[in-house]
C-alpha positions in Angstrom: 19.6 13.5 -33.2 18.9 15.0 -29.7 18.3 18.5 -31.2 15.7 17.2 -33.6 13.9 15.3 -30.8 13.9 18.4 -28.7 12.5 20.5 -31.5 9.8 17.9 -32.2 8.7 17.6 -28.6 8.7 21.3 -27.9 6.5 21.8 -31.0 4.2 19.0 -30.0 0.9 19.9 -28.4 -1.9 17.5 -27.8 -4.4 20.2 -26.9 -7.7 20.0 -28.8 -9.4 23.1 -30.1 -11.7 24.6 -27.5 -15.3 23.4 -27.8 -18.4 24.9 -26.5 -19.0 23.3 -23.1 -22.7 22.9 -22.8 -23.5 21.3 -19.4 -26.8 19.7 -20.6 -25.1 18.2 -23.6 -22.2 16.8 -21.6 -24.6 15.3 -19.0 -26.8 13.9 -21.7 -23.8 12.0 -23.1 -23.2 10.5 -19.6 -26.8 9.4 -19.3 -26.8 7.9 -22.8 -23.6 6.0 -22.3 -24.6 4.6 -18.9 -28.3 4.1 -19.1 -28.9 3.9 -22.9 -30.2 6.3 -25.5 -33.8 5.3 -24.9 -33.7 6.6 -21.4 -31.6 9.6 -22.1 -34.0 10.7 -24.8 -36.8 10.9 -22.3 -34.9 13.3 -20.0 -35.2 17.0 -20.4 -31.8 18.4 -19.1 -31.6 22.1 -18.3 -29.0 24.5 -17.0 -29.6 26.6 -13.9 -27.3 28.9 -11.9 -25.3 27.6 -8.9 -27.0 28.1 -5.6 -27.1 31.9 -5.1 -26.5 31.7 -1.3 -23.6 29.3 -1.1 -22.3 29.3 -4.6 -22.3 25.5 -4.5 -23.6 23.1 -7.1 -27.3 22.4 -7.2 -29.7 20.1 -9.1 -33.4 19.8 -9.3 -35.8 17.0 -10.3 -39.1 18.0 -11.9 -41.7 16.8 -14.4 -43.2 18.5 -17.4 -46.7 17.1 -17.7 -47.3 18.9 -21.0 -44.5 16.9 -22.7 -44.6 14.0 -20.2 -40.9 14.3 -19.7 -38.7 14.1 -16.7 -36.9 17.4 -16.1 -33.5 17.5 -14.5 -31.7 20.8 -13.9 -28.2 21.6 -12.7 -25.6 24.3 -12.9 -22.9 22.1 -14.5 -22.6 18.8 -16.3 -21.6 17.2 -13.0 -24.5 18.6 -11.1 -27.0 17.5 -13.8 -25.4 14.1 -14.0 -25.8 13.8 -10.2 -29.4 14.7 -10.6 -29.8 12.0 -13.2 -28.3 9.5 -10.9 -30.6 10.4 -8.0 -33.6 10.1 -10.3 -32.5 6.8 -11.7 -31.7 5.5 -8.2 -35.0 6.6 -6.6 -37.3 5.7 -9.4 -35.6 3.0 -11.5 -33.5 1.3 -8.7 -30.3 2.2 -10.5 -27.0 1.2 -9.2 -23.8 2.3 -11.0 -20.8 0.7 -9.5 -17.4 -0.6 -10.7 -17.3 -3.9 -12.5 -15.5 -5.3 -15.5 -17.7 -5.2 -18.7 -20.2 -3.0 -16.9 -21.2 -5.8 -14.6 -21.7 -3.2 -11.8 -24.4 -1.3 -13.6 -28.1 -2.2 -13.3 -31.4 -0.4 -13.4 -35.1 -1.3 -14.1 -36.5 -1.1 -17.6 -39.5 1.2 -17.3 -41.4 3.0 -20.0 -42.6 5.7 -19.9 -40.4 7.0 -17.1 -42.2 7.7 -13.9 -42.8 11.3 -12.8 -40.6 12.3 -9.9 -41.6 14.4 -6.9 -40.1 17.9 -7.4 -37.0 18.3 -5.3 -34.0 20.7 -5.1 -30.6 19.5 -3.8 -27.7 21.8 -2.9 -24.3 20.5 -2.3 -23.3 20.7 1.4 -19.7 21.3 0.5 -18.2 23.1 -2.5 -15.8 20.4 -3.6 -16.1 16.7 -4.2 -12.6 15.3 -4.7 -11.5 12.0 -6.1 -8.4 9.8 -6.1 -5.0 9.4 -4.5 -1.8 9.9 -6.5 -1.3 6.1 -6.0 -4.6 5.3 -7.7 -3.0 6.0 -11.0 -0.7 3.0 -10.4 -2.8 0.5 -8.5 -5.9 0.9 -10.6 -5.5 3.0 -13.7 -1.9 2.3 -14.8 -3.0 0.6 -18.1 -6.4 2.1 -18.9 -7.3 3.1 -22.4 -9.7 5.9 -23.4 -12.7 3.7 -23.3 -12.0 2.6 -19.8 -11.3 6.2 -18.7 -14.5 7.4 -20.2 -16.5 4.9 -18.1 -14.7 6.2 -15.0 -15.4 9.8 -15.9 -19.1 8.9 -16.3 -19.0 7.2 -12.9 -17.4 10.3 -11.4 -20.0 12.6 -12.9 -22.9 10.6 -11.8 -21.4 10.5 -8.3 -21.0 14.3 -8.2 -17.2 14.6 -8.3 -16.2 18.0 -9.4 -12.5 18.1 -8.4 -10.8 15.0 -9.8 -7.1 14.3 -9.8 -5.7 14.3 -13.4 -2.2 13.0 -13.3 -1.9 10.9 -16.5 0.5 11.9 -19.3 2.7 14.3 -17.3 5.9 12.4 -18.3 5.8 14.2 -21.7 5.9 17.6 -19.8 8.9 16.4 -17.7 10.6 15.1 -20.8 10.2 18.4 -22.6 11.6 20.3 -19.7 14.6 18.1 -19.1 15.5 18.0 -22.8 15.2 21.7 -23.0 17.8 22.2 -20.2 20.3 19.9 -22.0 19.8 16.4 -20.8 20.0 13.5 -23.2 16.9 11.5 -24.1 18.3 8.4 -22.4 19.1 10.3 -19.2 15.5 11.4 -19.1 13.7 8.2 -20.0 16.0 6.0 -17.8 14.9 8.3 -14.9 11.3 7.4 -15.3 9.9 4.3 -13.5 7.7 1.9 -15.3 4.0 2.4 -15.9 2.8 0.6 -12.8 5.3 2.6 -10.6 5.0 6.1 -11.9 3.0 7.5 -8.8 6.0 6.9 -6.6 8.3 8.3 -9.2 6.2 11.5 -9.2 6.3 11.8 -5.4 10.1 11.4 -5.3 10.1 8.0 -3.6 11.7 6.0 -6.3 13.2 6.3 -9.8 13.8 4.0 -12.7 12.2 0.8 -11.3 10.3 -1.0 -14.0 11.6 1.4 -16.7 12.8 2.8 -18.9 9.7 4.3 -20.4 9.5 4.1 -24.2 8.6 7.1 -26.2 5.4 5.5 -27.5 4.2 5.2 -23.9 5.0 8.8 -23.1 3.2 10.2 -26.1 0.3 7.8 -25.8 -0.3 8.8 -22.2 -0.2 12.5 -23.2 -2.8 11.9 -25.8 -4.9 10.1 -23.2 -4.5 13.0 -20.8 -5.8 15.4 -23.3 -8.9 13.4 -23.8 -9.3 13.1 -20.0 -9.0 16.9 -19.5 -11.3 17.6 -22.4 -14.0 15.5 -21.0 -13.5 16.7 -17.4 -13.7 20.4 -18.4 -16.8 19.8 -20.6 -18.5 18.3 -17.6 -17.6 21.3 -15.5 -15.0 19.5 -13.4 -11.9 21.3 -12.2 -9.0 18.9 -12.9 -6.1 18.8 -10.3 -3.0 18.9 -12.5 0.6 17.9 -11.6 2.8 20.4 -9.9 6.6 20.8 -9.6 7.7 19.6 -6.1 11.5 19.5 -6.9 12.4 15.8 -7.6 14.8 15.7 -10.5 16.9 13.4 -12.6 20.5 12.7 -11.6 21.6 14.4 -14.7 20.6 17.8 -13.4 23.8 17.7 -11.3 25.7 17.6 -14.5 23.7 20.4 -16.0 23.9 22.6 -12.9 27.0 21.5 -11.0 26.8 24.3 -8.4 23.1 23.9 -7.7 21.9 22.8 -4.3 20.7 19.2 -5.1 20.3 16.9 -2.1 18.8 13.4 -2.1 15.6 12.1 -0.6 15.7 9.6 2.1 15.8 5.9 1.2 12.3 4.5 0.7 10.6 1.1 0.6 13.9 -0.8 1.2 15.1 0.0 -2.3 18.8 0.5 -2.9 20.3 3.7 -4.1 19.9 2.7 -7.7 16.2 3.2 -7.4 15.7 5.5 -4.4 17.5 8.5 -2.8 16.1 10.6 -5.6 17.8 13.9 -6.3 15.9 16.8 -4.8 16.5 20.4 -6.1 16.3 22.4 -2.9 13.4 24.9 -3.2 15.6 27.7 -1.9 18.1 27.2 -4.8 18.0 29.9 -7.5 17.3 27.3 -10.3 14.1 26.1 -8.6 11.8 29.0 -9.7 13.1 29.0 -13.3 12.6 25.2 -13.8 9.3 25.1 -11.9 7.9 28.0 -13.8 9.0 26.5 -17.1 7.3 23.2 -16.1 4.0 25.0 -15.7 4.4 26.8 -19.0 5.1 23.6 -20.9 2.2 21.9 -19.3 -0.1 24.8 -20.2 1.2 24.8 -23.8 0.9 21.1 -24.1 -2.6 20.5 -22.8 -4.1 24.0 -22.5 -4.0 25.5 -26.0 -7.3 27.1 -26.9 -8.6 26.9 -23.3 -8.9 29.2 -20.4 -6.0 28.0 -18.3 -6.6 30.5 -15.5 -7.4 29.3 -12.0 -6.3 25.7 -12.3 -5.5 23.5 -9.4 -2.1 21.8 -9.0 -1.0 19.0 -6.7 2.6 18.8 -5.5 4.0 16.6 -2.7 7.5 17.5 -1.7 8.1 15.2 1.3 5.8 12.2 0.8 6.8 9.5 3.4 10.2 11.2 3.9 11.5 13.9 6.2 12.9 17.2 5.1 16.6 17.4 5.8 16.3 20.8 7.4 14.1 21.3 10.4 14.4 25.1 10.6 10.9 26.7 10.5 12.1 29.4 8.0 13.3 26.6 5.6 10.0 24.8 5.9 8.1 27.9 5.1 10.4 28.8 2.2 10.2 25.3 0.7 6.4 25.4 0.5 6.4 29.0 -0.6 8.6 28.1 -3.5 6.1 25.6 -4.9 3.3 28.0 -4.7 5.2 30.9 -6.2 6.1 29.0 -9.3 2.6 27.9 -10.1 1.1 31.3 -9.3 3.7 33.0 -11.6 2.3 31.1 -14.6 -1.3 31.0 -13.3 -2.1 34.0 -11.1 -5.3 32.4 -9.7 -3.8 28.9 -9.2 -4.8 26.7 -6.2 -2.1 24.7 -4.6 -3.4 21.2 -3.7 -1.4 19.1 -1.2 -1.9 15.7 0.3 -1.6 16.0 4.1 -0.3 12.4 4.3 3.2 13.6 5.2 1.9 15.1 8.5 1.4 11.7 10.0 5.2 11.4 10.3 6.7 12.1 13.7 8.8 14.9 12.2 5.7 17.0 11.7 5.0 18.6 15.0 2.4 21.3 15.3 5.1 23.9 15.0 6.6 22.3 11.9 3.2 22.0 10.2 2.3 25.6 11.0 5.7 26.8 9.7 5.4 24.8 6.5 1.8 26.0 5.8 2.7 29.6 6.6 4.6 29.7 3.3 1.4 29.9 1.3 -1.2 32.7 1.6 -4.4 31.6 3.2 -7.0 30.9 0.6 -4.5 29.8 -2.0 -4.0 26.3 -0.7 -6.3 23.3 -0.6 -5.2 20.5 1.8 -6.4 17.0 1.4 -6.9 15.4 4.8 -6.2 12.1 3.2 -7.6 9.6 5.7 -9.9 11.7 7.8 -12.2 8.8 8.4 -9.6 7.1 10.5 -6.9 9.5 11.5 -8.1 13.1 11.0 -5.5 15.8 11.0 -7.7 18.8 10.8 -8.5 18.4 14.5 -4.9 17.8 15.4 -3.5 20.8 13.5 -6.2 23.4 14.3 -8.0 23.2 10.9 -4.7 23.5 9.2 -4.2 26.9 10.6 -6.7 28.6 8.4 -6.1 26.8 5.1 -9.1 25.2 3.4 -9.2 21.5 3.6 -11.1 18.5 2.2 -12.3 15.6 4.4 -11.3 12.4 2.6 -11.8 8.7 3.2 -8.6 6.8 2.2 -9.9 3.3 3.1 -7.8 1.1 0.8 -4.1 0.5 0.7 -2.5 -1.1 -2.3 -5.8 -2.4 -3.7 -5.8 -5.2 -1.3 -8.9 -7.4 -1.4 -11.5 -7.7 1.2 -14.9 -6.3 2.3 -14.4 -3.8 5.1 -14.7 -0.2 6.1 -16.4 2.0 8.7 -19.6 3.3 7.3 -20.6 4.9 10.6 -17.6 7.3 10.4 -18.3 8.1 6.8 -22.0 8.8 7.5 -21.2 11.1 10.4 -17.7 12.4 9.6 -18.1 15.4 7.3 -21.2 16.9 8.9 -19.5 16.4 12.3 -16.6 18.6 11.5 -18.4 21.8 12.0 -20.2 20.4 15.0 -16.9 19.7 16.6 -15.2 22.9 15.4 -17.5 25.6 14.2 -14.6 27.6 12.8 -13.2 24.6 10.8 -12.2 25.5 7.2 -13.7 22.4 5.6 -14.7 23.0 2.0 -15.2 19.6 0.6 -15.4 15.8 0.9 -13.7 13.2 -1.2 -12.3 9.7 -1.5 -8.6 9.0 -1.7 -8.0 5.2 -1.8 -4.7 4.0 -3.1 -6.9 1.8 -5.4 -10.5 1.8 -6.4 -12.6 -1.0 -7.9 -13.5 -2.5 -4.5 -16.2 -2.1 -1.8 -18.8 -0.3 -3.9 -21.1 0.4 -0.9 -18.4 2.3 0.8 -17.8 4.7 -2.1 -21.5 5.1 -2.8 -21.8 6.6 0.7 -18.6 8.6 0.6 -19.6 10.4 -2.6 -23.1 11.0 -1.4 -21.8 12.8 1.7 -20.9 15.8 -0.5 -24.6 16.5 -0.8 -25.6 15.7 2.8 -26.0 18.5 5.3 -26.6 16.2 8.2 -25.4 12.8 9.3 -26.9 9.8 7.4 -28.5 6.8 9.0 -26.1 4.1 7.8 -28.5 1.2 8.4 -31.2 2.9 6.3 -28.6 3.8 3.6 -27.3 0.2 3.3 -30.9 -1.2 3.2 -31.9 1.0 0.3 -28.5 0.5 -1.4 -28.9 -3.3 -1.4 -32.4 -3.1 -2.8 -31.2 -0.8 -5.6 -28.1 -2.9 -6.3 -30.0 -6.1 -6.8 -33.3 -4.6 -8.1 -35.4 -6.4 -5.5 -36.4 -6.2 -1.9 -34.8 -9.5 -0.7 -35.2 -10.1 3.0 -32.2 -12.4 3.0 -30.0 -9.9 1.1 -31.1 -7.0 3.3 -30.4 -9.1 6.4 -26.9 -10.0 5.0 -26.1 -6.4 4.4 -27.3 -5.2 7.7 -25.2 -7.8 9.4 -22.2 -6.7 7.4 -23.0 -3.1 8.1 -22.8 -3.7 11.8 -19.7 -5.8 11.7 -17.5 -5.9 8.6 -18.5 -2.3 7.7 -18.2 -0.9 11.2 -14.6 -1.8 11.8 -11.7 0.5 12.5 -8.7 0.2 10.2 -6.0 -2.3 11.2 -2.9 -3.4 9.3 -3.5 -6.9 10.7 -7.0 -7.3 9.4 -6.1 -9.5 6.4 -6.0 -13.2 6.3 -3.0 -15.2 5.1 -3.7 -16.4 1.6 -1.7 -13.5 0.0 0.8 -13.3 2.8 4.3 -14.6 2.3 4.2 -17.8 4.5 6.0 -17.5 7.9 6.2 -19.6 11.0 4.8 -16.9 13.3 2.1 -14.3 12.5 0.5 -11.4 14.4 -2.9 -11.8 16.0 -5.6 -11.1 13.5 -8.6 -11.3 15.9 -10.6 -8.5 14.2 -11.4 -10.4 11.0 -15.1 -10.6 11.4 -14.9 -14.2 10.2 -18.0 -15.3 12.0 -20.1 -12.5 10.6 -18.8 -13.1 7.1 -19.8 -16.7 7.2 -23.3 -15.9 8.4 -23.7 -13.2 5.8 -22.6 -15.6 3.1 -25.3 -18.1 4.1 -27.9 -15.3 3.8 -26.6 -14.0 0.5 -26.5 -17.5 -1.0 -30.0 -18.1 0.3 -31.2 -15.0 -1.5 -30.1 -16.4 -4.9 -31.0 -20.0 -4.2 -34.6 -19.4 -3.1 -35.4 -17.0 -5.9 -35.4 -13.7 -3.9 -32.8 -12.3 -6.3 -31.8 -12.9 -9.9 -28.7 -15.1 -9.7 -27.5 -13.9 -13.1 -27.4 -10.3 -12.0 -23.9 -8.8 -12.4 -23.9 -7.0 -9.0 -25.2 -10.0 -7.2 -22.6 -12.3 -8.7 -19.9 -9.8 -7.9 -20.9 -9.5 -4.2 -21.4 -13.3 -3.9 -17.9 -14.0 -5.1 -16.4 -11.1 -3.1 -18.0 -12.3 0.2 -17.4 -16.0 -0.5 -13.7 -15.3 -1.2 -13.5 -13.4 2.1 -14.9 -16.4 3.9 -12.4 -18.7 2.2 -9.6 -16.3 3.2 -10.6 -16.8 6.8 -11.0 -20.5 6.5 -7.5 -20.8 5.1 -6.1 -18.5 7.8 -7.6 -20.8 10.5 -6.2 -23.9 8.8 -2.7 -22.3 8.6 -2.9 -21.5 12.3 -3.9 -25.1 13.0 -1.0 -26.4 10.9 1.6 -24.3 12.7 0.4 -25.3 16.2 0.3 -28.9 15.2 3.9 -28.9 14.0 5.0 -27.0 17.0 3.4 -29.5 19.4 4.7 -32.5 17.5 8.2 -31.1 17.6 7.9 -30.3 21.3 6.9 -33.9 22.0 9.6 -35.3 19.8 7.2 -36.9 17.4 8.2 -37.2 13.7 4.8 -38.5 12.6 3.7 -36.0 9.9 0.3 -37.6 9.2 -1.8 -35.0 11.0 0.2 -32.1 9.7 0.0 -33.5 6.1 -3.8 -33.8 6.4 -4.1 -30.1 7.3 -1.7 -29.2 4.5 -3.8 -31.0 2.0 -6.9 -29.2 3.4 -5.1 -25.9 2.9 -4.3 -26.7 -0.7 -7.8 -27.8 -1.3 -9.1 -24.5 0.1 -6.8 -22.6 -2.2 -7.9 -24.6 -5.2 -11.6 -23.9 -4.3 -10.9 -20.2 -3.8 -9.1 -19.9 -7.2 -12.1 -21.6 -8.9 -14.5 -19.3 -7.2 -12.7 -16.2 -8.2 -12.5 -17.3 -11.8 -16.3 -17.2 -12.1 -16.5 -13.3 -12.1 -14.6 -11.0 -14.5 -13.8 -8.5 -11.8 -11.6 -11.0 -9.9 -9.3 -12.2 -12.7 -5.6 -11.8 -12.8 -5.9 -12.2 -16.6 -8.0 -9.0 -16.9 -5.3 -6.9 -15.2 -2.6 -8.5 -17.4 -4.7 -8.0 -20.5 -5.1 -4.3 -19.7 -1.3 -4.1 -19.4 -0.4 -5.7 -22.7 -3.1 -3.9 -24.6 -2.6 -0.5 -23.0 -2.2 2.5 -25.4 0.8 2.4 -27.7 1.9 -1.1 -26.6 2.8 -3.0 -29.7 6.3 -4.3 -29.8 7.5 -7.4 -28.0 9.7 -5.3 -25.7 6.8 -3.0 -24.8 4.6 -6.0 -24.1 7.2 -7.6 -21.9 7.7 -4.3 -20.0 4.0 -3.9 -19.3 3.6 -7.5 -18.3 6.5 -7.3 -15.8 5.2 -4.1 -14.4 1.7 -5.6 -13.9 3.0 -8.8 -12.3 5.7 -7.1 -10.1 3.4 -4.5 -8.6 0.9 -7.1 -7.2 3.6 -9.4 -5.9 7.2 -8.4 -5.2 6.8 -4.7 -5.6 10.4 -4.3 -6.5 12.8 -7.1 -5.7 10.7 -8.1 -2.7 11.1 -4.6 -1.2 7.5 -4.2 -0.1 6.3 -7.6 -1.2 2.6 -8.4 -1.2 1.6 -4.8 -0.3 -0.6 -4.7 -3.4 -1.7 -8.3 -3.1 -5.0 -9.4 -4.6 -7.5 -12.3 -4.3 -7.7 -13.0 -8.1 -8.4 -16.1 -10.0 -5.2 -17.2 -11.5 -3.0 -15.4 -9.0 -4.2 -17.6 -6.1 -3.5 -20.8 -8.1 -0.3 -19.9 -9.8 1.5 -17.7 -7.2 0.0 -18.1 -3.7 -0.7 -21.8 -3.7 2.9 -22.8 -4.8 4.3 -20.6 -2.1 2.2 -22.3 0.6 3.1 -25.7 -0.8 6.8 -24.8 -0.4 6.1 -23.7 3.2 4.2 -26.9 4.0 7.0 -29.0 2.6 9.6 -27.2 4.6 7.6 -27.6 7.8 7.3 -31.3 7.3 11.0 -31.6 6.5 11.8 -29.7 9.7 9.4 -32.0 11.6 11.4 -35.0 10.4 14.8 -33.5 11.1 13.9 -31.8 14.3 15.3 -28.5 13.1 13.5 -25.2 13.8 12.0 -23.4 10.9 14.5 -20.9 9.4 12.4 -18.0 8.0 15.4 -16.3 6.4 16.5 -19.5 4.6 13.0 -20.1 3.5 12.6 -16.6 2.0 16.0 -16.9 0.3 14.7 -20.1 -1.4 11.3 -18.5 -2.1 12.4 -15.2 -3.8 13.9 -16.8 -7.0 10.6 -18.7 -7.4 8.6 -15.4 -7.0 10.9 -13.6 -9.3 10.6 -16.3 -12.0 6.8 -15.8 -11.9 7.3 -12.0 -12.3 9.6 -12.5 -15.3 7.6 -15.2 -17.0 5.7 -14.2 -20.2 2.8 -16.4 -19.1 -0.6 -14.9 -19.2 -3.9 -16.0 -17.7 -7.5 -16.2 -18.9 -9.2 -12.8 -19.0 -12.6 -14.5 -19.4 -14.5 -16.2 -16.7 -14.3 -20.0 -16.3 -18.0 -20.5 -17.2 -18.8 -22.1 -13.9 -21.9 -20.6 -12.2 -21.0 -18.3 -9.3 -24.0 -19.2 -7.2 -23.6 -23.0 -7.6 -19.9 -22.6 -6.8 -20.7 -20.6 -3.7 -23.3 -23.1 -2.7 -20.7 -25.8 -2.9 -18.3 -23.8 -0.8 -20.9 -23.2 1.8 -21.5 -27.0 2.0 -17.7 -27.7 2.3 -16.4 -24.8 4.4 -19.3 -23.1 6.2 -22.1 -25.6 7.0 -21.1 -28.8 8.8 -22.8 -31.9 7.4 -24.6 -34.4 9.6 -21.6 -36.7 9.3 -19.2 -34.0 10.5 -21.5 -33.1 13.4 -21.7 -36.7 14.4 -18.0 -36.7 15.1 -18.5 -34.4 18.1 -20.2 -34.5 21.5 -21.1 -31.5 23.6 -19.1 -31.7 26.8 -20.1 -28.8 29.1 -17.2 -27.8 31.4 -15.0 -30.5 30.0 -11.8 -29.9 28.1 -9.0 -32.2 26.9 -6.1 -32.1 29.2 -3.4 -31.8 26.5 -3.4 -28.0 26.9 -2.5 -27.5 23.3 -4.4 -24.5 22.0 -4.6 -22.5 18.8 -6.7 -19.5 18.2 -9.5 -20.0 15.7 -10.7 -16.7 14.2 -14.2 -18.0 13.4 -16.6 -18.4 16.2 -19.2 -20.2 14.1 -20.0 -23.7 15.6 -20.3 -25.4 12.2 -17.0 -23.9 11.0 -15.2 -25.0 14.2 -16.4 -28.5 13.6 -15.3 -28.4 10.0 -11.9 -27.0 11.0 -11.3 -29.7 13.7 -12.5 -32.4 11.3 -9.6 -31.6 8.9 -7.2 -33.8 10.8 -7.4 -36.6 13.3 -4.9 -34.7 15.4 -7.6 -32.2 16.4 -9.4 -33.6 19.4 -12.0 -30.9 19.9 -12.6 -27.2 20.6 -13.9 -24.9 23.2 -17.2 -23.3 22.5 -20.0 -22.4 24.9 -20.6 -25.9 26.3 -17.4 -27.4 24.9 -17.1 -30.0 22.1 -14.9 -33.0 21.9 -14.6 -35.7 19.3 -16.9 -38.7 20.1 -14.0 -41.1 19.9 -12.4 -39.6 23.0 -12.7 -41.3 26.4 -12.3 -40.1 30.0 -11.7 -36.4 29.2 -10.2 -34.3 32.0 -12.1 -31.2 33.2 -10.4 -27.9 32.9 -11.6 -24.3 32.7 -10.4 -23.8 29.1 -10.9 -20.7 27.0 -13.5 -19.9 24.4 -12.9 -20.5 20.7 -9.7 -22.5 20.8 -9.1 -25.7 18.9 -7.2 -28.5 20.7 -4.5 -30.5 19.1 -2.4 -33.4 20.3 
């Protein structure tokens, strides 16, 4: 049985016959799919050489008056597509962003097409890179070809010419391990499930969420062939998987004398799922196995193609330390990876994520030794989060190796509007200014998940073409006009406010609110949430739709409205949770067992979660059901066992991430998830707090988590699905209602308070409120009779109070009994 499977797999190649790659034809296909055949037919797309001085991509916009046709020229399908997008953006207010069911795409309908001013644009940097290894888990784990094609069109329009192409590699690994004598079960049980393959590929975990079925393995290989075919036709250079040395346990049986160590434990997983076997690069078997891996990959996906000069990504020590600190070992380990790929592909480029160099182990001497194993010019280093923690400056431009400046930005696909546009707008051009000898050769984006913060990635991808720093305010102003197809004063004001606050914020792990967090009695300070700016921006964005400045049915407008309103609700809930904790703490300190005030806040918190869930359910890009539907309808998912496996993978990744090992790391603000998962957790927490209030016992976090985990796991294992279609409620009307309830204090609420300059209640009970918006502070304090007032410039106390005592107080604190 095993012999026949081996023979079948080794003979199996998914490579398609080579097709003539005409850049104009491939770019025309992109234009037709995104903007429609009518517009594509009016574009004259032509091929020109790359820029003769730099060798970089170039495109030109022109107009042929004789034929009344817009002419766009470029040296590749990507360059022409980038030219098409600039034309459409400048002259038809086009905006092509992520969004379920193409809700992120809009452009003006104009016929005939307007004549452009002639312009030539040359790429500032040779490479425009895309994606993180993790993106294939957090975003693209369950995509089919139709979804992949939309993404490739997006990449082409945004000028990406060096995309990571990691799908389908499990077939290559399977062929290799079967060839050396492993059983089929030994191989497939080594693989993690579809949503966890990125960490399998980097050697962090194994087997979790698996085993992989053969249908999935072969279906993903077919998908990879389609992806590679499209990338190459567009003139992209795919970055393929490399051989880093992480191997199945069974290799110890095959080669009992081989030097096979284990990686360090990762992510709090036990040894069943981590401590992955690692074939030491200095072992004699490494070169033979690695070389064979590249040969099988070439034979599987490259038949009929020129497979010379490919790029390969391999990460040996992602978030784990090498066991040997000797410089000669470090150099040899990296050299072994490069030697194997260059044996099969003499012109190969070794691409490596520099993320590992953030670990304390990697001193300048260690980094220099490791990189010395590869000849200069043969390695391309991804400075993965250069927008926040650049390594090129710390390690002397990677000691002569070429590198790409990347913006990482997002971790786990967590929800929220944030980022630092100033750093993006100035970062890449500033490298050469700071270090004239810097070996920067590209820009890129490497988020762990995409499908969020479209303004951020619009600017990141544009920086590949920009030779100087960009004015971020001007960029955002023009972007908002294109995105909504109108010059709305309210929308522009909202976006400029966000640009200078929400989108001018340094990264912080404490920047999130608490909706998705596992409830706990104490939390870190989260004072950088920009809650006040978010509330004011929401008022402006709602106003833009309510007063007719913008089309309230526009997909991009609805998306941004829901995105921003959900962020405001996140902050509202976080403030309510802080008020609840402080109230219970003070009641316990005073020996009171009256839960009335705490119960009022708890009810307000549940109401906020219910409102948030309803809001998110109005837009298709914020639905749990869409993610789950992608999973159960992913390629080659047909049997009940396959459906159950995909469903568990999809649910587990966004919640427990294992058995609670790194819980909520990939949390999301999604309709259905808030109502079915987060709200019940908070209800359990509130119930426990009130019970402790009655008994006088302190809150026991460990006992609470022990009670909570079975409930979380039950949700993970449940076959329940959720709507993948919107609720039908109008997003604007829903947002207007939320503004009335949670942002703008009514006259009745305002009447509860009196300004009391220099006066503060003498209880001394304070809780930090993240919002500094007067209306929101009034609304927060009105949630419960236990709140007596709050400090704000001037001071506000409830009108029912008498004889307040003067005290200095502190700004922005709510007062409770």
